[in-house]
N, C-alpha and C positions, 0 to 999 in steps of 0.2 A: 765690301766684305760681308760674308754671311756667318751667322752663328746659329747653332741648333739648340733649341730648348727641348730637352727630353720630355716624354710624357709624364705628367703628374710631378713636375719639378718647377722650381722657380730660380730666377737669377736677378742680380742687381746690375744695373748698367751705368752706375755713376762714373766709372772710368771711361766710358764710351760716349759721353756727352761732350761734343767738341765746340759748341757754340756758346758764346757768353750771354746772348740775349734771350735765352729760353727762361721761363719763369720757375722752373724746377731745378733742383740740384742733383736729383737721383731719380731713377725709375726702377720699380720692382715689376718684373714680368713673370706672370704665373701661367703655366700651361696646365689647365685642368682637363685636357683631353687625353685620349689614349694614343694619340699620334704625335711623333716629333714634328715640330714646326720650325722652319727656318726664319730668322729675323735678319734684317739689314742692320749692320753697325758700320760706322758710328751713328749716333743720333744727331741729326742736323737741324731739326725744327720741330715745332709742335704738331705738325701734320703726321709725323711718325707715329704718334700715339693712336690716332684713329685708323691709320693704315694697318697697324698690327692688331688692333682690336677686331677689325674686320676678318682677320685670320683665325679668330677664336681665342686669342690670348686675353688675359686680364692684365691691363697695364695700369699701374698705380704710380702717379707722379708724387714725389716727395719734395715739398717746398721748404724754404728756409725755416719757417715756423713749425714744421712738422718734426716728429721724432722718427727717424729712420728705423730704429730698433723696434718701436711699438708697431709701426706699419708692417715690418718684416714678420714679427711674431704673430700678428693678427692673420696675415696671409698664410703663414705656415700652418696655423691651427686649422684654418678653413681647408687647406689642401690635405692635411692629415685626415680630416673627416671624410673627404672624398675618397681617399685611398682605402679607408677601412670599410 
């Protein structure tokens, strides 16, 4: 299945991680480009991250010890700077 990340937008993929053995609990995907980018969901393995970084996306894994909200807000601030 494919999902489109709109230009200068970000999404959380926590609900689309289907494997138990990945080291992260959530992924924040940021499209800092002016073009929409299609991503594959669900997330099946760690190789997914590099594959989608090669498309021009910023992919931020959120681990158990990380704060999702802090990571989200930090990424959102960076994206707002690019928008303006």
